[in-house]
NUMARLUM-738177 format. One record per residue (C-alpha): residue number from 0; x, y, z. Coordinates in Angstrom, 3 decimals, m for minus. Example, Ala and Ser with C-alpha at 12.3 -4.5 7.8 and 13.67 -1.06 7.14 Angstrom:
(atom 0 (12.300 m4.500 7.800))
(atom 1 (13.670 m1.060 7.140))
REM end
This chain:
(atom 0 (63.630 88.149 102.190))
(atom 1 (61.167 86.929 99.668))
(atom 2 (63.928 86.098 97.135))
(atom 3 (66.113 84.088 99.458))
(atom 4 (65.865 80.294 100.142))
(atom 5 (67.877 80.340 103.157))
(atom 6 (67.034 77.690 105.765))
(atom 7 (67.489 78.781 109.430))
(atom 8 (66.604 75.716 111.195))
(atom 9 (70.240 75.227 112.487))
(atom 10 (73.713 76.752 111.870))
(atom 11 (74.790 74.181 109.256))
(atom 12 (71.702 74.682 106.994))
(atom 13 (72.002 78.328 107.302))
(atom 14 (75.990 78.426 106.542))
(atom 15 (75.254 76.417 103.486))
(atom 16 (72.481 78.683 102.786))
(atom 17 (74.727 81.563 102.909))
(atom 18 (77.467 79.988 100.803))
(atom 19 (74.963 78.637 97.953))
(atom 20 (73.309 82.069 97.781))
(atom 21 (76.687 84.013 97.472))
(atom 22 (77.869 81.742 94.506))
(atom 23 (74.475 82.449 92.816))
(atom 24 (74.765 85.989 93.476))
(atom 25 (78.041 85.932 91.828))
(atom 26 (77.108 84.232 88.889))
(atom 27 (77.295 80.453 89.500))
(atom 28 (74.087 78.631 87.703))
(atom 29 (75.510 75.105 87.514))
(atom 30 (76.809 72.667 90.015))
(atom 31 (78.026 68.797 90.065))
(atom 32 (77.309 66.974 93.121))
(atom 33 (78.770 63.624 94.290))
(atom 34 (76.686 62.148 97.172))
(atom 35 (77.720 61.743 100.678))
(atom 36 (76.905 62.339 104.608))
(atom 37 (79.577 65.075 105.561))
(atom 38 (78.362 67.431 102.447))
(atom 39 (74.828 67.294 103.519))
(atom 40 (74.444 70.996 104.172))
(atom 41 (75.947 71.709 100.910))
(atom 42 (73.467 69.375 99.131))
(atom 43 (70.500 70.408 100.948))
(atom 44 (71.228 74.244 99.982))
(atom 45 (71.987 73.286 96.251))
(atom 46 (68.924 71.118 96.039))
(atom 47 (66.583 73.829 97.268))
(atom 48 (68.185 76.786 95.321))
(atom 49 (66.317 77.811 92.396))
(atom 50 (68.983 79.579 90.201))
(atom 51 (71.511 76.905 90.106))
(atom 52 (71.258 73.680 88.126))
(atom 53 (72.669 70.687 90.296))
(atom 54 (73.621 67.452 88.820))
(atom 55 (74.174 64.215 91.126))
(atom 56 (76.874 62.008 89.879))
(atom 57 (77.806 58.870 91.588))
(atom 58 (81.507 58.611 90.697))
(atom 59 (83.694 61.299 91.858))
(atom 60 (86.221 60.975 88.912))
(atom 61 (83.400 61.432 86.348))
(atom 62 (81.659 63.788 88.334))
(atom 63 (84.675 66.110 88.220))
(atom 64 (85.447 65.569 84.264))
(atom 65 (81.608 66.272 83.801))
(atom 66 (81.978 69.729 85.725))
(atom 67 (85.148 70.317 83.586))
(atom 68 (82.922 69.997 80.380))
(atom 69 (80.312 72.365 81.619))
(atom 70 (82.784 74.856 82.402))
(atom 71 (84.814 74.652 79.172))
(atom 72 (81.517 75.269 77.370))
(atom 73 (80.300 78.156 79.452))
(atom 74 (83.639 79.743 80.538))
(atom 75 (82.167 80.304 83.933))
(atom 76 (83.099 78.430 87.091))
(atom 77 (81.170 75.373 87.659))
(atom 78 (80.606 74.163 91.633))
(atom 79 (82.154 70.886 92.176))
(atom 80 (81.071 69.093 95.405))
(atom 81 (81.842 66.055 97.442))
(atom 82 (81.902 64.379 101.007))
(atom 83 (84.948 63.761 103.274))
(atom 84 (87.875 61.104 102.606))
(atom 85 (89.171 60.043 99.294))
(atom 86 (86.207 61.366 97.543))
(atom 87 (88.167 64.451 96.820))
(atom 88 (91.203 62.511 95.743))
(atom 89 (88.993 61.382 93.061))
(atom 90 (88.621 64.797 91.756))
(atom 91 (92.517 65.206 91.094))
(atom 92 (92.747 64.303 87.681))
(atom 93 (90.109 66.546 86.298))
(atom 94 (91.515 69.447 88.575))
(atom 95 (95.043 69.046 86.791))
(atom 96 (93.213 69.367 83.643))
(atom 97 (91.539 72.656 84.495))
(atom 98 (94.696 74.003 85.751))
(atom 99 (96.701 72.804 82.739))
(atom 100 (94.048 74.569 80.449))
(atom 101 (92.829 77.574 82.662))
(atom 102 (89.336 76.196 83.023))
(atom 103 (87.410 77.613 85.840))
(atom 104 (86.093 75.305 88.727))
(atom 105 (85.054 75.851 92.268))
(atom 106 (85.683 72.876 94.176))
(atom 107 (84.111 72.558 97.663))
(atom 108 (85.099 69.250 99.547))
(atom 109 (83.444 68.801 102.814))
(atom 110 (85.461 67.671 105.914))
(atom 111 (85.424 66.489 109.419))
(atom 112 (86.389 69.283 111.998))
(atom 113 (89.570 69.324 113.414))
(atom 114 (88.854 67.356 116.464))
(atom 115 (87.752 64.460 114.317))
(atom 116 (90.943 64.393 112.286))
(atom 117 (94.167 61.913 113.044))
(atom 118 (92.337 59.802 115.402))
(atom 119 (90.856 56.915 113.244))
(atom 120 (87.535 58.753 112.637))
(atom 121 (85.711 57.286 109.436))
(atom 122 (86.050 58.663 106.055))
(atom 123 (88.622 61.329 107.257))
(atom 124 (92.072 61.945 105.486))
(atom 125 (94.407 65.026 105.290))
(atom 126 (92.524 67.378 102.943))
(atom 127 (94.774 70.408 103.620))
(atom 128 (96.034 71.693 100.112))
(atom 129 (94.766 68.619 98.844))
(atom 130 (95.701 69.454 95.141))
(atom 131 (98.878 71.250 95.704))
(atom 132 (100.033 73.855 93.227))
(atom 133 (97.100 72.698 91.207))
(atom 134 (94.602 75.393 92.081))
(atom 135 (94.533 79.296 91.828))
(atom 136 (93.665 79.408 95.282))
(atom 137 (92.919 77.448 98.484))
(atom 138 (91.345 78.048 101.903))
(atom 139 (89.819 76.124 104.522))
(atom 140 (86.424 77.691 105.780))
(atom 141 (85.770 78.108 109.347))
(atom 142 (83.623 75.615 111.148))
(atom 143 (80.202 76.939 111.045))
(atom 144 (79.017 79.059 114.119))
(atom 145 (76.075 81.166 114.680))
(atom 146 (77.739 84.409 114.704))
(atom 147 (76.925 87.576 112.201))
(atom 148 (80.841 88.421 111.686))
(atom 149 (81.429 84.837 110.780))
(atom 150 (78.637 84.856 108.202))
(atom 151 (79.959 87.935 106.684))
(atom 152 (83.512 86.304 106.590))
(atom 153 (81.706 83.339 104.565))
(atom 154 (79.989 85.390 102.371))
(atom 155 (83.124 87.412 101.368))
(atom 156 (85.619 84.447 101.389))
(atom 157 (83.152 82.475 98.876))
(atom 158 (82.506 85.498 96.686))
(atom 159 (86.501 85.779 96.520))
(atom 160 (87.176 82.287 95.929))
(atom 161 (84.615 82.780 92.927))
(atom 162 (86.435 85.488 91.543))
(atom 163 (89.727 83.681 91.572))
(atom 164 (88.097 80.548 89.866))
(atom 165 (87.711 82.661 86.879))
(atom 166 (91.235 81.483 85.285))
(atom 167 (91.400 78.143 86.981))
(atom 168 (90.597 75.579 89.624))
(atom 169 (90.218 77.012 93.275))
(atom 170 (89.561 74.624 96.520))
(atom 171 (87.527 75.335 99.430))
(atom 172 (87.516 72.796 102.229))
(atom 173 (84.442 72.760 104.120))
(atom 174 (84.345 71.547 107.741))
(atom 175 (81.103 70.776 109.164))
(atom 176 (79.971 69.366 112.567))
(atom 177 (77.052 67.218 113.464))
(atom 178 (73.978 67.516 112.888))
(atom 179 (74.647 67.697 109.221))
(atom 180 (70.686 67.751 108.211))
(atom 181 (68.481 70.511 108.666))
(atom 182 (66.842 69.462 112.267))
(atom 183 (65.657 72.427 114.049))
(atom 184 (67.550 73.878 117.242))
(atom 185 (66.344 77.238 117.202))
(atom 186 (69.941 78.720 117.580))
(atom 187 (69.716 80.564 114.166))
(atom 188 (65.997 81.952 114.254))
(atom 189 (67.382 85.315 115.536))
(atom 190 (69.430 85.737 112.241))
(atom 191 (66.140 85.616 110.094))
(atom 192 (65.972 89.620 110.324))
(atom 193 (69.811 90.117 109.846))
(atom 194 (70.581 87.752 107.033))
(atom 195 (68.029 89.340 104.590))
(atom 196 (68.410 90.646 100.880))
(atom 197 (70.464 93.288 101.942))
(atom 198 (73.108 91.110 103.400))
(atom 199 (73.825 90.074 99.752))
(atom 200 (72.968 93.249 97.845))
(atom 201 (76.489 94.170 97.142))
(atom 202 (77.544 90.811 95.272))
(atom 203 (77.088 90.294 91.610))
(atom 204 (78.910 89.136 88.701))
(atom 205 (81.593 91.799 87.301))
(atom 206 (80.716 93.395 83.737))
(atom 207 (83.264 95.355 82.077))
(atom 208 (85.174 97.525 84.301))
(atom 209 (83.555 100.816 83.202))
(atom 210 (80.121 99.729 83.978))
(atom 211 (81.033 97.925 86.976))
(atom 212 (82.225 101.193 88.416))
(atom 213 (79.053 103.092 87.260))
(atom 214 (76.683 100.617 88.900))
(atom 215 (78.466 100.916 92.031))
(atom 216 (78.442 104.707 92.139))
(atom 217 (75.000 106.111 93.569))
(atom 218 (73.815 109.281 94.999))
(atom 219 (75.085 108.127 98.662))
(atom 220 (78.592 109.062 97.422))
(atom 221 (78.066 112.537 98.939))
(atom 222 (79.698 111.150 101.989))
(atom 223 (82.414 109.253 100.498))
(atom 224 (85.975 108.478 101.531))
(atom 225 (89.148 107.514 99.843))
(atom 226 (91.422 105.215 101.836))
(atom 227 (95.078 104.993 100.165))
(atom 228 (96.674 101.996 101.982))
(atom 229 (99.951 100.046 101.117))
(atom 230 (100.332 98.115 97.942))
(atom 231 (102.334 97.638 95.005))
(atom 232 (102.905 100.756 92.653))
(atom 233 (104.710 100.315 89.107))
(atom 234 (105.395 104.118 89.534))
(atom 235 (104.600 105.677 92.982))
(atom 236 (104.290 109.526 91.594))
(atom 237 (101.681 108.195 88.766))
(atom 238 (99.683 106.259 91.417))
(atom 239 (99.761 108.967 93.853))
(atom 240 (98.676 111.495 91.250))
(atom 241 (95.869 109.296 90.200))
(atom 242 (94.346 108.843 93.499))
(atom 243 (94.744 112.582 94.264))
(atom 244 (93.106 113.557 91.210))
(atom 245 (90.354 111.106 91.857))
(atom 246 (89.702 112.375 95.355))
(atom 247 (89.732 115.963 93.935))
(atom 248 (87.187 115.143 91.244))
(atom 249 (84.878 113.356 93.853))
(atom 250 (85.457 115.917 96.497))
(atom 251 (86.216 113.135 98.912))
(atom 252 (88.807 113.168 101.567))
(atom 253 (91.900 110.720 101.303))
(atom 254 (92.946 108.952 104.078))
(atom 255 (96.479 108.234 103.148))
(atom 256 (98.644 105.323 104.899))
(atom 257 (102.487 106.235 105.308))
(atom 258 (103.235 103.408 103.126))
(atom 259 (101.197 104.772 100.177))
(atom 260 (102.814 106.998 97.765))
(atom 261 (99.958 109.478 98.365))
(atom 262 (101.388 110.634 101.629))
(atom 263 (104.711 111.206 100.140))
(atom 264 (103.394 113.077 96.760))
(atom 265 (100.995 115.393 98.552))
(atom 266 (99.595 118.459 96.770))
(atom 267 (96.901 120.862 97.174))
(atom 268 (94.362 119.103 94.861))
(atom 269 (92.560 117.316 97.560))
(atom 270 (92.388 116.734 101.362))
(atom 271 (94.797 114.365 102.589))
(atom 272 (94.520 112.982 106.122))
(atom 273 (97.563 111.549 107.946))
(atom 274 (96.190 111.796 111.655))
(atom 275 (93.298 109.731 111.087))
(atom 276 (94.452 107.128 113.937))
(atom 277 (94.478 109.597 116.321))
(atom 278 (91.402 111.818 115.188))
(atom 279 (89.093 108.476 115.161))
(atom 280 (90.088 107.836 118.682))
(atom 281 (87.515 110.573 119.883))
(atom 282 (83.933 108.830 119.804))
(atom 283 (82.317 112.214 118.731))
(atom 284 (84.827 112.389 115.791))
(atom 285 (84.252 108.798 114.981))
(atom 286 (80.380 109.298 114.694))
(atom 287 (80.530 112.551 112.779))
(atom 288 (83.139 111.171 110.284))
(atom 289 (81.252 108.126 109.322))
(atom 290 (81.141 107.597 105.557))
(atom 291 (78.604 106.199 103.347))
(atom 292 (80.886 104.523 100.678))
(atom 293 (84.357 103.704 100.682))
(atom 294 (87.133 103.216 97.799))
(atom 295 (90.114 101.536 98.907))
(atom 296 (93.380 101.516 96.705))
(atom 297 (95.967 98.944 97.497))
(atom 298 (94.586 97.440 101.018))
(atom 299 (93.660 98.555 104.440))
(atom 300 (96.116 100.799 106.600))
(atom 301 (97.980 99.272 109.487))
(atom 302 (95.836 101.426 112.172))
(atom 303 (93.665 99.107 114.179))
(atom 304 (91.736 102.176 115.074))
(atom 305 (90.896 102.866 111.495))
(atom 306 (90.063 99.118 110.654))
(atom 307 (87.715 98.837 113.672))
(atom 308 (85.862 101.842 112.673))
(atom 309 (85.489 100.609 109.092))
(atom 310 (84.399 97.404 110.397))
(atom 311 (81.682 98.737 112.423))
(atom 312 (80.695 101.026 109.709))
(atom 313 (80.001 98.041 107.153))
(atom 314 (79.362 100.537 104.313))
(atom 315 (79.593 99.740 100.718))
(atom 316 (83.275 99.622 99.485))
(atom 317 (85.152 99.103 96.655))
(atom 318 (88.597 97.551 97.080))
(atom 319 (90.964 98.483 94.293))
(atom 320 (94.051 96.307 93.698))
(atom 321 (96.604 95.264 90.836))
(atom 322 (96.960 91.642 92.581))
(atom 323 (94.310 89.147 92.596))
(atom 324 (94.401 88.457 96.475))
(atom 325 (91.476 89.206 98.614))
(atom 326 (92.566 92.537 100.350))
(atom 327 (89.573 92.844 102.786))
(atom 328 (90.191 91.177 106.223))
(atom 329 (87.390 93.145 107.620))
(atom 330 (84.730 90.983 105.367))
(atom 331 (82.830 94.143 104.814))
(atom 332 (80.307 94.786 102.001))
(atom 333 (83.219 94.753 99.590))
(atom 334 (83.595 94.155 95.984))
(atom 335 (86.995 93.797 94.478))
(atom 336 (88.619 95.278 91.550))
(atom 337 (91.820 94.139 90.114))
(atom 338 (93.136 97.066 88.681))
(atom 339 (96.028 99.457 89.071))
(atom 340 (94.882 102.869 90.641))
(atom 341 (96.033 104.704 87.703))
(atom 342 (93.657 102.787 85.610))
(atom 343 (90.748 103.517 87.624))
(atom 344 (87.532 105.795 86.409))
(atom 345 (85.139 107.426 88.111))
(atom 346 (83.008 109.376 85.512))
(atom 347 (79.382 109.844 86.664))
(atom 348 (80.149 110.053 90.266))
(atom 349 (77.587 112.182 92.535))
(atom 350 (78.116 115.540 93.776))
(atom 351 (80.157 115.499 97.411))
(atom 352 (79.118 116.916 100.395))
(atom 353 (81.556 119.732 100.921))
(atom 354 (80.655 119.966 104.761))
(atom 355 (82.191 116.286 104.999))
(atom 356 (85.155 116.996 103.514))
(atom 357 (85.646 120.306 105.303))
(atom 358 (85.214 118.359 108.751))
(atom 359 (88.343 116.064 107.886))
(atom 360 (90.126 119.367 106.935))
(atom 361 (89.583 120.804 110.211))
(atom 362 (90.278 117.612 112.157))
(atom 363 (93.444 116.911 110.304))
(atom 364 (94.722 120.620 110.637))
(atom 365 (94.212 120.633 114.333))
(atom 366 (95.454 117.171 115.049))
(atom 367 (98.689 117.932 112.718))
(atom 368 (99.249 121.098 114.803))
(atom 369 (99.328 119.184 117.918))
(atom 370 (101.304 116.093 116.907))
(atom 371 (104.058 118.540 115.420))
(atom 372 (104.035 120.793 118.057))
(atom 373 (104.734 118.098 120.784))
(atom 374 (107.152 116.200 118.528))
(atom 375 (108.897 119.405 117.883))
(atom 376 (109.724 120.353 121.428))
(atom 377 (110.364 116.616 122.799))
(atom 378 (113.793 116.933 124.062))
(atom 379 (114.151 112.933 125.038))
(atom 380 (114.709 110.238 122.378))
(atom 381 (111.156 109.359 122.060))
(atom 382 (111.069 106.557 119.287))
(atom 383 (108.024 107.950 117.571))
(atom 384 (109.968 111.055 116.689))
(atom 385 (112.560 109.260 114.643))
(atom 386 (109.886 108.602 111.666))
(atom 387 (108.613 112.322 112.013))
(atom 388 (112.192 113.777 111.659))
(atom 389 (113.439 111.121 108.751))
(atom 390 (110.253 112.957 106.841))
(atom 391 (112.072 116.126 107.254))
(atom 392 (115.591 115.425 106.764))
(atom 393 (115.949 112.536 104.387))
(atom 394 (116.712 113.518 100.571))
(atom 395 (114.242 113.774 98.288))
(atom 396 (113.225 110.464 96.655))
(atom 397 (115.180 108.380 99.362))
(atom 398 (114.333 104.615 99.437))
(atom 399 (113.244 103.967 102.974))
(atom 400 (112.324 100.244 104.250))
(atom 401 (110.098 100.272 107.537))
(atom 402 (110.094 97.077 109.650))
(atom 403 (107.002 95.558 110.982))
(atom 404 (105.896 96.179 114.346))
(atom 405 (106.352 99.722 116.149))
(atom 406 (108.492 101.150 113.303))
(atom 407 (105.788 101.023 110.730))
(atom 408 (103.097 102.088 113.062))
(atom 409 (105.123 105.117 114.292))
(atom 410 (105.521 105.851 110.644))
(atom 411 (101.599 105.587 110.081))
(atom 412 (100.703 107.896 113.560))
(atom 413 (103.737 110.558 112.982))
(atom 414 (104.703 110.786 109.122))
(atom 415 (103.413 114.145 108.057))
(atom 416 (101.935 114.490 104.347))
(atom 417 (104.631 115.988 102.202))
(atom 418 (106.069 116.061 98.624))
(atom 419 (109.596 114.814 99.171))
(atom 420 (108.950 111.671 97.257))
(atom 421 (110.183 109.127 99.705))
(atom 422 (109.982 105.700 98.072))
(atom 423 (108.513 103.349 100.877))
(atom 424 (109.414 99.525 100.949))
(atom 425 (107.924 96.897 103.247))
(atom 426 (107.388 93.418 104.059))
(atom 427 (103.679 93.495 104.810))
(atom 428 (102.429 90.520 103.157))
(atom 429 (102.726 88.489 106.349))
(atom 430 (103.743 91.344 108.458))
(atom 431 (106.761 89.491 110.246))
(atom 432 (109.964 90.836 111.373))
(atom 433 (112.118 87.973 109.934))
(atom 434 (114.485 88.788 106.927))
(atom 435 (113.929 92.571 107.551))
(atom 436 (117.699 93.461 107.125))
(atom 437 (118.301 91.126 104.252))
(atom 438 (115.344 92.720 102.296))
(atom 439 (116.569 96.031 103.017))
(atom 440 (119.710 95.247 101.767))
(atom 441 (117.976 93.886 98.459))
(atom 442 (116.540 97.288 98.288))
(atom 443 (119.844 99.187 98.559))
(atom 444 (121.703 97.078 96.338))
(atom 445 (122.112 98.693 93.153))
(atom 446 (120.067 101.367 93.996))
(atom 447 (120.940 104.929 92.506))
(atom 448 (120.785 106.764 96.167))
(atom 449 (121.573 105.884 99.398))
(atom 450 (118.783 103.755 101.280))
(atom 451 (117.600 103.828 104.903))
(atom 452 (116.241 101.029 107.169))
(atom 453 (114.013 101.846 110.178))
(atom 454 (113.955 98.747 112.346))
(atom 455 (113.296 97.851 116.115))
(atom 456 (116.097 95.738 117.890))
(atom 457 (114.384 92.417 117.783))
(atom 458 (113.706 92.638 113.872))
(atom 459 (117.341 93.375 113.560))
(atom 460 (118.596 90.488 115.878))
(atom 461 (116.077 88.001 113.980))
(atom 462 (118.365 88.454 111.080))
(atom 463 (121.718 89.460 111.958))
(atom 464 (123.503 87.103 109.316))
(atom 465 (122.064 89.844 106.898))
(atom 466 (125.217 91.389 107.783))
(atom 467 (127.174 88.848 105.786))
(atom 468 (125.788 90.686 102.789))
(atom 469 (127.439 93.690 103.631))
(atom 470 (130.846 93.204 101.687))
(atom 471 (128.717 92.374 98.392))
(atom 472 (126.550 95.530 99.096))
(atom 473 (126.686 97.670 95.880))
(atom 474 (125.073 100.881 97.483))
(atom 475 (124.402 102.466 100.714))
(atom 476 (122.197 101.504 103.575))
(atom 477 (121.858 103.392 106.799))
(atom 478 (120.329 101.226 109.524))
(atom 479 (118.235 103.365 112.148))
(atom 480 (117.943 100.948 115.141))
(atom 481 (115.354 101.671 117.672))
(atom 482 (116.908 99.632 120.670))
(atom 483 (114.216 99.663 123.260))
(atom 484 (115.182 96.242 124.665))
(atom 485 (112.446 94.328 123.667))
(atom 486 (109.370 94.291 121.671))
(atom 487 (107.782 97.727 122.065))
(atom 488 (104.648 96.752 120.105))
(atom 489 (103.290 94.289 123.003))
(atom 490 (103.403 97.389 125.357))
(atom 491 (100.034 98.552 123.506))
(atom 492 (98.513 95.017 123.589))
(atom 493 (96.121 93.900 126.454))
(atom 494 (98.608 91.070 127.469))
(atom 495 (100.855 93.985 128.727))
(atom 496 (98.684 94.077 131.934))
(atom 497 (99.575 90.519 133.023))
(atom 498 (102.924 90.314 134.765))
(atom 499 (104.054 87.775 134.947))
(atom 500 (104.423 86.596 132.126))
(atom 501 (104.308 89.635 130.123))
(atom 502 (108.213 90.940 130.440))
(atom 503 (109.624 87.582 129.684))
(atom 504 (107.614 85.639 127.530))
(atom 505 (106.210 88.792 125.396))
(atom 506 (108.429 91.614 125.650))
(atom 507 (111.575 89.550 125.474))
(atom 508 (114.235 91.666 126.641))
(atom 509 (117.696 91.379 125.254))
(atom 510 (120.950 92.735 126.252))
(atom 511 (123.016 92.749 123.139))
(atom 512 (125.677 94.860 122.565))
(atom 513 (125.010 96.410 119.087))
(atom 514 (128.571 97.855 118.638))
(atom 515 (130.180 94.676 119.271))
(atom 516 (127.768 92.891 117.279))
(atom 517 (128.549 95.346 114.305))
(atom 518 (132.180 95.201 114.855))
(atom 519 (132.070 91.549 114.469))
(atom 520 (130.572 91.934 110.993))
(atom 521 (132.890 94.942 110.374))
(atom 522 (129.897 97.296 109.972))
(atom 523 (130.454 100.769 111.171))
(atom 524 (128.276 101.702 114.596))
(atom 525 (127.106 104.930 115.808))
(atom 526 (125.305 105.543 119.035))
(atom 527 (122.880 108.729 118.604))
(atom 528 (123.459 111.321 121.154))
(atom 529 (120.673 113.735 120.673))
(atom 530 (118.069 114.935 117.822))
(atom 531 (120.159 117.233 116.385))
(atom 532 (123.194 114.387 115.965))
(atom 533 (120.258 112.139 114.556))
(atom 534 (119.383 114.946 112.005))
(atom 535 (122.807 115.838 111.005))
(atom 536 (123.406 111.768 110.487))
(atom 537 (120.414 111.350 108.155))
(atom 538 (120.476 114.665 106.208))
(atom 539 (123.471 113.461 104.279))
(atom 540 (123.908 109.716 103.783))
(atom 541 (127.055 108.214 102.703))
(atom 542 (127.490 107.121 99.238))
(atom 543 (128.330 103.497 99.734))
(atom 544 (128.589 101.113 102.594))
(atom 545 (126.681 99.901 105.631))
(atom 546 (126.370 101.615 108.794))
(atom 547 (124.109 101.537 111.879))
(atom 548 (122.854 104.512 113.915))
(atom 549 (121.421 102.949 117.248))
(atom 550 (118.916 104.738 119.113))
(atom 551 (118.419 104.118 122.739))
(atom 552 (115.057 104.682 124.162))
(atom 553 (112.627 103.568 127.053))
(atom 554 (109.666 101.182 125.681))
(atom 555 (107.500 101.465 128.692))
(atom 556 (107.886 105.348 129.043))
(atom 557 (107.247 105.877 125.206))
(atom 558 (104.213 103.612 125.142))
(atom 559 (102.852 105.644 127.983))
(atom 560 (103.915 108.688 125.887))
(atom 561 (101.907 107.703 122.763))
(atom 562 (98.879 106.884 124.536))
(atom 563 (98.871 110.393 126.437))
(atom 564 (99.472 112.080 122.784))
(atom 565 (96.728 110.370 121.185))
(atom 566 (94.240 111.077 123.694))
(atom 567 (95.310 114.893 123.514))
(atom 568 (95.619 114.774 119.622))
(atom 569 (92.044 113.276 119.430))
(atom 570 (90.685 115.988 121.659))
(atom 571 (92.395 118.889 119.798))
(atom 572 (90.510 117.570 116.577))
(atom 573 (87.210 117.092 118.232))
(atom 574 (87.398 120.828 119.600))
(atom 575 (87.847 122.198 116.049))
(atom 576 (84.912 120.113 114.582))
(atom 577 (82.481 121.579 116.901))
REM end
């Protein structure tokens, strides 16, 4: 604690202190501040910080250009702070210049909270995305609250904003409620033991890529874990090979999302785990398998079970992705490295703990054996079995677009690791169901092999005018339609316990006749009779055209079947772990 300058007198003073301490740890050494009331928590924190030179400038327009000059000289982000209202508008000319020149600026505009907006409250304007497209990144911070998860969120969001500011201006809008000055209220005293030196230990300015990675590696990597999540891949096979090779070198297991190339280019070089969602539902397994360090490629997988487990672990994490956007919604002890997986180096890593990898290997073997055994003997049209069968019967290298909601989760739950090189496509940026059919048609158009779309009924109905593209399609698309008459994902959420209004307002049942719908668009429609019929239909795909294979399922029965299967699989995995 001795090296920190945090003020625990109230939540605003602590919030401002965590924000400024994060900036200092990232490498900010200069700030320019224009005076005002609403920005007081930031002003107090900057004024007391010994490693940040803060220059007060009365005129905001002058302040912004002054900060611009500092940043041009140092080529490092300079913090630029003002109060609410038109103060931030006066920054705009300098921000435009910073954008056009690629000058690093970190703009912090204080603001009133939402309840004081649009009601004639003084010194209040609409500051949302005030600078439009002239900033590299914009985010409105949460209103300060005495919550450790929110303080972690603040730390990671500010660190991400600083990283984005390396190539131009970024904007954080910072709302504060009264009291703005550090009067004591005792609500944050308990955080003095939690928000300590270790809370900021993982932060720091990046150095060259090789030395940054070397600095990150420590002896605790003996119980390390690689998570291969969804993310862009210029060449899926190259990316998969690089991650598997790294795992083999480190002796670390790989938890591979169904949307990651690793699950579809599996080899015997490393322990590749696919049933982690079921395995981690066991309390003992979750404890015994806890890692000490994690490398995540691309982004976190879909599994909420896995995300919760990692969030609770709060271990040191390196997030590796070729995109600049933050990929860590868990707000963990995370460093971000903007790099393609195939360019990642891990020389000098510590020796792995073979017992840790062996635990994962046994758990995966038992879980997969149970899952495969149950799915292989399930006669009814259980929607989870569709992904499992597609993994076995699609031609090698087939492009597969997986819709959001239940289809992507069933792929994660049930798709086994194999080397069939299926090429996965998905809209998991915003995770919406809109535009699913049209996006899949774009994937199929001009492709050198037939493509498949795995989708639910609501996602397809949301984009039925995508069928108008059918006559223009140069290629082949087979739509595997899971028709469970509603939103199956909601059957797995707490809201399912509330009936009414669950069925009408959340499950939103539909009675569409898909054969007639397809007929209206001139699209071939086939109703799947049984599993053999389905396997035959997807084993050999048509060379051209658009068709729909409708599989009618029972979402309530299938939701219950999933829960039962997950519980049995978790028990089977724990039994083999000892």
